[in-house]
VMD Tcl script that draws the C-alpha trace (Angstrom):
set ca {
  {-21.00 -51.12 -19.68}
  {-20.05 -48.61 -16.98}
  {-18.47 -45.41 -18.29}
  {-18.50 -45.05 -22.06}
  {-14.94 -44.54 -23.30}
  {-15.25 -41.86 -25.96}
  {-13.12 -39.92 -28.37}
  {-13.97 -36.29 -29.12}
  {-13.13 -35.15 -32.65}
  {-13.32 -31.38 -32.87}
  {-12.48 -29.33 -29.77}
  {-13.76 -25.96 -30.96}
  {-16.82 -23.83 -30.25}
  {-19.45 -26.59 -30.08}
  {-17.32 -28.77 -27.84}
  {-16.24 -25.96 -25.51}
  {-19.63 -24.30 -25.17}
  {-21.92 -27.32 -24.93}
  {-20.31 -30.76 -24.88}
  {-17.26 -30.42 -22.63}
  {-19.29 -29.03 -19.70}
  {-21.77 -31.88 -20.07}
  {-19.05 -34.51 -20.27}
  {-17.79 -33.17 -16.95}
  {-21.29 -33.26 -15.49}
  {-21.96 -36.77 -16.81}
  {-18.60 -38.19 -15.79}
  {-20.29 -41.26 -14.32}
  {-21.51 -42.07 -17.82}
  {-18.66 -40.87 -20.06}
  {-14.88 -40.95 -19.89}
  {-13.00 -38.84 -22.44}
  {-10.24 -41.20 -23.59}
  {-9.02 -39.46 -26.75}
  {-9.10 -35.92 -28.17}
  {-8.52 -34.82 -31.74}
  {-8.25 -31.46 -33.47}
  {-6.07 -29.98 -36.21}
  {-6.00 -26.69 -34.26}
  {-3.21 -27.02 -31.72}
  {-4.62 -24.23 -29.52}
  {-8.05 -25.87 -29.33}
  {-6.44 -29.22 -28.60}
  {-4.27 -27.74 -25.84}
  {-7.34 -26.18 -24.21}
  {-9.12 -29.55 -24.29}
  {-6.07 -31.30 -22.82}
  {-6.23 -29.02 -19.80}
  {-9.85 -30.08 -19.23}
  {-9.16 -33.79 -19.74}
  {-5.50 -34.33 -18.80}
  {-5.77 -38.13 -18.82}
  {-6.95 -38.27 -22.43}
  {-4.66 -39.17 -25.32}
  {-4.52 -36.48 -28.00}
  {-4.15 -36.52 -31.78}
  {-4.15 -34.13 -34.72}
  {-5.42 -36.82 -37.12}
  {-8.71 -38.72 -37.05}
  {-7.05 -41.77 -38.57}
  {-4.42 -41.75 -35.82}
  {-7.13 -41.48 -33.18}
  {-9.10 -44.37 -34.68}
  {-6.07 -46.63 -35.10}
  {-4.37 -45.91 -31.77}
  {-3.68 -48.97 -29.65}
  {-3.67 -47.18 -26.32}
  {-6.85 -46.76 -24.28}
  {-9.94 -48.62 -25.43}
  {-12.57 -46.66 -27.31}
  {-16.32 -47.37 -27.33}
  {-17.61 -44.47 -29.42}
  {-16.82 -41.05 -30.90}
  {-18.39 -37.60 -30.72}
  {-17.78 -35.90 -34.08}
  {-18.12 -32.16 -33.41}
  {-16.22 -30.50 -36.25}
  {-17.83 -28.05 -38.67}
  {-18.69 -28.80 -42.26}
  {-19.55 -31.86 -44.34}
  {-18.92 -34.98 -42.24}
  {-19.04 -37.56 -45.06}
  {-15.35 -38.48 -45.27}
  {-14.86 -38.48 -41.50}
  {-17.90 -40.68 -40.97}
  {-16.67 -43.23 -43.50}
  {-13.38 -43.42 -41.61}
  {-15.16 -43.96 -38.29}
  {-17.43 -46.62 -39.78}
  {-14.42 -48.41 -41.27}
  {-12.89 -48.60 -37.79}
  {-16.11 -49.88 -36.20}
  {-16.78 -46.85 -34.01}
  {-20.36 -45.88 -33.06}
  {-20.66 -42.15 -33.69}
  {-22.60 -39.13 -32.53}
  {-22.22 -36.45 -35.20}
  {-23.29 -32.83 -35.14}
  {-25.53 -31.84 -38.02}
  {-25.31 -31.84 -40.98}
  {-24.41 -35.44 -41.69}
  {-23.42 -34.24 -45.17}
  {-24.10 -31.38 -47.56}
  {-25.96 -33.67 -49.99}
  {-28.45 -36.51 -49.67}
  {-26.47 -38.99 -51.77}
  {-23.38 -38.72 -49.59}
  {-25.53 -38.91 -46.46}
  {-27.11 -42.16 -47.68}
  {-23.62 -43.57 -48.28}
  {-22.64 -42.79 -44.67}
  {-25.81 -44.39 -43.33}
  {-25.21 -47.54 -45.36}
  {-21.66 -47.94 -44.06}
  {-22.82 -47.74 -40.44}
  {-25.82 -50.01 -40.97}
  {-23.90 -52.83 -42.66}
  {-21.63 -52.90 -39.60}
  {-24.54 -52.63 -37.14}
  {-23.07 -49.43 -35.69}
  {-25.22 -46.74 -34.04}
  {-25.07 -43.38 -35.83}
  {-26.84 -40.53 -34.05}
  {-27.20 -37.01 -35.47}
  {-27.26 -33.96 -33.19}
  {-30.70 -32.45 -33.60}
  {-31.06 -31.15 -30.06}
  {-34.27 -29.20 -30.79}
  {-36.14 -32.49 -30.88}
  {-35.06 -33.11 -27.27}
  {-36.53 -29.98 -25.70}
  {-39.18 -30.91 -23.12}
  {-41.28 -28.10 -24.56}
  {-41.18 -29.73 -28.00}
  {-42.28 -32.96 -26.35}
  {-45.25 -31.11 -24.87}
  {-46.15 -29.64 -28.27}
  {-46.01 -33.18 -29.68}
  {-48.60 -34.23 -27.08}
  {-50.85 -31.36 -28.18}
  {-50.60 -32.54 -31.78}
  {-51.70 -36.02 -30.73}
  {-54.63 -34.78 -28.65}
  {-56.04 -31.90 -30.68}
  {-57.30 -31.34 -34.21}
  {-54.62 -29.06 -35.64}
  {-55.08 -27.26 -38.96}
  {-51.84 -25.26 -39.16}
  {-48.29 -25.48 -37.82}
  {-45.64 -22.82 -38.36}
  {-41.95 -22.54 -37.50}
  {-40.53 -19.01 -37.78}
  {-36.78 -18.48 -37.38}
  {-34.73 -15.29 -37.13}
  {-31.04 -16.14 -37.11}
  {-28.46 -13.49 -36.13}
  {-24.72 -13.70 -36.82}
  {-23.24 -16.62 -34.89}
  {-21.05 -14.38 -32.74}
  {-24.19 -12.68 -31.43}
  {-25.26 -15.75 -29.50}
  {-21.84 -17.23 -28.81}
  {-20.69 -14.19 -26.86}
  {-23.16 -14.62 -23.95}
  {-21.90 -18.20 -23.51}
  {-18.14 -17.93 -24.08}
  {-17.58 -14.24 -23.60}
  {-16.52 -13.95 -27.23}
  {-17.42 -15.21 -30.70}
  {-15.13 -16.88 -33.19}
  {-12.78 -13.88 -33.12}
  {-13.16 -13.43 -36.85}
  {-15.53 -11.54 -39.10}
  {-16.95 -13.37 -42.06}
  {-19.05 -12.50 -45.05}
  {-21.94 -14.98 -44.91}
  {-22.77 -14.53 -48.59}
  {-19.20 -15.15 -49.68}
  {-19.00 -18.23 -47.48}
  {-22.23 -19.63 -48.93}
  {-21.02 -19.01 -52.47}
  {-17.77 -20.85 -51.78}
  {-19.66 -23.85 -50.46}
  {-22.23 -24.06 -53.25}
  {-19.41 -24.15 -55.78}
  {-18.04 -27.39 -54.27}
  {-18.40 -29.98 -57.09}
  {-20.72 -32.36 -55.24}
  {-23.05 -29.55 -54.15}
  {-22.95 -27.86 -57.56}
  {-23.85 -31.17 -59.23}
  {-26.86 -31.66 -56.97}
  {-28.05 -28.09 -57.53}
  {-27.86 -28.60 -61.29}
  {-29.81 -31.86 -61.02}
  {-32.51 -30.07 -59.02}
  {-33.00 -27.54 -61.84}
  {-31.27 -24.59 -60.17}
  {-29.93 -22.13 -62.72}
  {-26.18 -21.72 -62.37}
  {-26.63 -17.93 -62.09}
  {-29.33 -18.15 -59.40}
  {-27.13 -17.21 -56.43}
  {-30.10 -16.76 -54.08}
  {-31.50 -20.25 -54.57}
  {-28.05 -21.81 -54.28}
  {-27.51 -20.04 -50.97}
  {-30.96 -21.06 -49.78}
  {-30.17 -24.71 -50.51}
  {-27.01 -24.55 -48.45}
  {-28.70 -22.81 -45.51}
  {-31.51 -25.37 -45.54}
  {-29.08 -28.29 -45.80}
  {-26.76 -27.13 -43.03}
  {-28.19 -24.53 -40.62}
  {-31.98 -24.53 -41.01}
  {-31.80 -28.33 -41.33}
  {-32.51 -28.22 -37.57}
  {-35.90 -26.73 -38.35}
  {-36.62 -29.04 -41.28}
  {-35.97 -31.93 -38.90}
  {-38.14 -30.32 -36.21}
  {-41.11 -30.13 -38.57}
  {-40.56 -33.71 -39.73}
  {-40.37 -34.83 -36.10}
  {-43.65 -33.08 -35.29}
  {-45.66 -33.99 -38.40}
  {-43.81 -36.61 -40.43}
  {-43.31 -36.38 -44.18}
  {-45.48 -33.85 -46.04}
  {-47.57 -35.04 -48.95}
  {-46.41 -32.10 -51.04}
  {-44.23 -29.03 -50.91}
  {-46.90 -26.55 -51.99}
  {-44.73 -23.45 -52.29}
  {-41.14 -22.33 -51.77}
  {-39.61 -18.93 -52.36}
  {-36.41 -17.21 -51.21}
  {-35.34 -13.58 -51.28}
  {-32.69 -11.21 -49.91}
  {-30.09 -13.16 -51.90}
  {-31.30 -16.42 -50.39}
  {-30.93 -15.29 -46.78}
  {-34.69 -15.28 -46.22}
  {-37.33 -17.70 -47.34}
  {-40.71 -19.31 -46.82}
  {-41.82 -22.86 -47.52}
  {-45.37 -24.21 -47.30}
  {-46.06 -27.92 -46.86}
  {-49.32 -29.80 -47.29}
  {-49.95 -32.83 -45.09}
  {-53.61 -33.42 -45.86}
  {-56.75 -31.61 -46.94}
  {-57.02 -30.21 -43.41}
  {-53.41 -29.62 -42.34}
  {-50.66 -27.37 -43.68}
  {-47.35 -26.22 -42.22}
  {-44.86 -23.48 -42.96}
  {-41.19 -22.79 -42.35}
  {-39.96 -19.20 -42.56}
  {-36.38 -18.10 -41.95}
  {-34.39 -14.89 -42.09}
  {-30.63 -14.63 -41.56}
  {-30.03 -11.07 -40.39}
  {-27.22 -8.84 -39.16}
  {-28.74 -7.79 -35.84}
  {-28.30 -9.72 -32.60}
  {-31.08 -11.68 -30.98}
  {-32.00 -15.27 -31.88}
  {-35.74 -15.88 -32.27}
  {-37.70 -19.00 -33.06}
  {-41.41 -19.56 -32.56}
  {-43.41 -22.74 -33.07}
  {-47.13 -22.12 -33.42}
  {-50.03 -24.56 -33.62}
  {-53.53 -23.52 -34.68}
  {-56.36 -25.94 -33.99}
  {-60.12 -26.00 -34.24}
  {-60.43 -25.51 -30.48}
  {-57.30 -23.64 -29.53}
  {-53.95 -22.10 -30.37}
  {-50.53 -22.86 -28.87}
  {-47.20 -21.07 -29.26}
  {-43.70 -21.81 -28.02}
  {-40.52 -19.73 -28.23}
  {-37.31 -21.78 -28.49}
  {-34.10 -20.30 -27.07}
  {-30.77 -19.89 -28.80}
  {-29.06 -23.29 -29.23}
  {-26.25 -21.99 -27.02}
  {-28.63 -20.91 -24.25}
  {-30.73 -24.06 -23.82}
  {-31.59 -23.31 -20.18}
  {-33.56 -20.20 -21.12}
  {-37.11 -20.32 -19.69}
  {-39.60 -22.16 -21.88}
  {-43.29 -21.32 -21.69}
  {-46.10 -22.62 -23.88}
  {-48.87 -20.06 -24.31}
  {-52.31 -21.30 -25.23}
  {-55.64 -19.76 -26.16}
  {-58.60 -22.06 -25.59}
  {-62.30 -21.35 -25.24}
  {-63.77 -18.02 -24.18}
  {-65.15 -16.25 -21.16}
  {-67.60 -13.38 -21.50}
  {-66.74 -13.27 -25.18}
  {-62.99 -13.02 -24.57}
  {-60.40 -15.73 -25.29}
  {-59.01 -17.63 -22.31}
  {-55.22 -17.27 -22.36}
  {-52.93 -19.43 -20.22}
  {-49.20 -20.08 -19.84}
  {-47.62 -23.46 -19.07}
  {-44.00 -23.50 -17.84}
  {-41.98 -26.46 -19.10}
  {-38.93 -28.02 -17.42}
  {-35.47 -26.72 -18.22}
  {-33.71 -30.04 -18.81}
  {-30.77 -29.43 -21.17}
  {-31.59 -31.07 -24.53}
  {-27.88 -31.57 -25.24}
  {-27.67 -33.66 -22.08}
  {-30.73 -35.69 -23.05}
  {-29.37 -36.52 -26.48}
  {-25.96 -37.52 -25.09}
  {-27.60 -39.96 -22.69}
  {-29.68 -41.29 -25.58}
  {-26.47 -41.92 -27.50}
  {-24.92 -43.75 -24.57}
  {-27.94 -46.04 -24.34}
  {-27.88 -46.69 -28.09}
  {-24.22 -47.71 -27.93}
  {-24.77 -49.88 -24.88}
  {-27.84 -51.62 -26.37}
  {-26.36 -51.67 -29.90}
  {-29.56 -50.23 -31.35}
  {-30.48 -47.29 -33.59}
  {-30.89 -44.06 -31.62}
  {-34.09 -42.08 -31.77}
  {-32.67 -39.66 -34.35}
  {-30.33 -41.62 -36.59}
  {-28.59 -41.24 -39.93}
  {-31.68 -42.27 -41.87}
  {-33.59 -39.41 -40.29}
  {-30.84 -36.99 -41.33}
  {-30.80 -38.32 -44.89}
  {-34.58 -37.89 -45.04}
  {-34.15 -34.24 -44.03}
  {-31.87 -33.70 -47.02}
  {-34.37 -35.47 -49.28}
  {-37.00 -32.96 -48.16}
  {-34.58 -30.08 -48.77}
  {-34.18 -31.35 -52.33}
  {-37.97 -31.36 -52.76}
  {-38.14 -27.78 -51.47}
  {-35.46 -26.51 -53.83}
  {-36.97 -28.38 -56.79}
  {-40.28 -26.59 -56.19}
  {-38.56 -23.21 -55.81}
  {-36.58 -23.78 -59.00}
  {-39.69 -24.75 -60.96}
  {-41.46 -21.59 -59.79}
  {-38.50 -19.44 -60.78}
  {-38.30 -21.17 -64.12}
  {-41.84 -20.17 -64.99}
  {-44.14 -22.81 -63.55}
  {-47.62 -21.56 -62.69}
  {-48.15 -20.38 -59.12}
  {-51.05 -18.54 -57.49}
  {-50.18 -15.46 -55.47}
  {-52.72 -13.10 -53.96}
  {-55.50 -14.72 -55.92}
  {-53.87 -14.29 -59.33}
  {-52.08 -16.85 -61.42}
  {-48.70 -15.58 -62.56}
}
mol new
graphics top color blue
foreach p $ca { graphics top sphere $p radius 0.5 }
foreach p [lrange $ca 0 end-1] q [lrange $ca 1 end] { graphics top cylinder $p $q radius 0.2 }
display resetview
């Protein structure tokens, strides 16, 4: 195939901080043929980086243009991608799309169907699955008897981890709660929440759904990638107006997993993956998504010496996961095959989010749950 002729839809923060630098680095593999953004300033910035590219303010115009040939599209805009994906499928364009594929499972399934009936690759940007350190943890899971897996996330305001990369954030202050409320009132989302048994006055659970379906969907996908589908969602609760929560999954009689998140106002992104096994313990700290070259070390505790645990550290390579997933997309387009993380995977994430919220809603609505040894 040679260089993949691509269109980039969305020239904002994600493109500027992560994808444009990689497209420069991987210029032997990718040629940016078309650019699209409704923000004229963002588009002008992108044009300076890729002066030979055609530029458009409309996705339809980009897809229908008869100028340079186009092999595929990187869809990097914020928000629900349903309508944009249907347009790209209609025009026969293989697509890499940043998460989330959609805000709801039903609309995600519709997108997947439209790409599959046309035999078009659809890859979803879950870069955490491409960390070499996550690959090493996956090997541990295959080799050891693990009884517990936990993913713990502390998420600061977005500007707090954009600034080290770009020198600034989005240049705007936003009320996260107000934003979440505006999104959960969108008719399609509101309809799904009602169907899941969420009380219309339960602001916290509504916000939790949206965070799980859009931001923490990365971590839902990470757990599914490590362990597969859980047998049951054993427990789910959310507090601090939905900005913090804990979910417990059961995979078998001998294996459970948990996902805990907290969206906070202080800077400093933190995420730890921890495995507890019969013969050892392993922990890994993942860096901010915008600082993927941060050092990655897996710490392990195995065996004992003179009655003390034996602690060791294993450095893992610093290959950029964004680069790895872009090359995966190129190969999928060239071979006309499903990528490793495709639309079906993303739709399955949203199905699990629905299970989580259904359990949380049933607990809030009075279903029996055991806490601290007492049934309440």
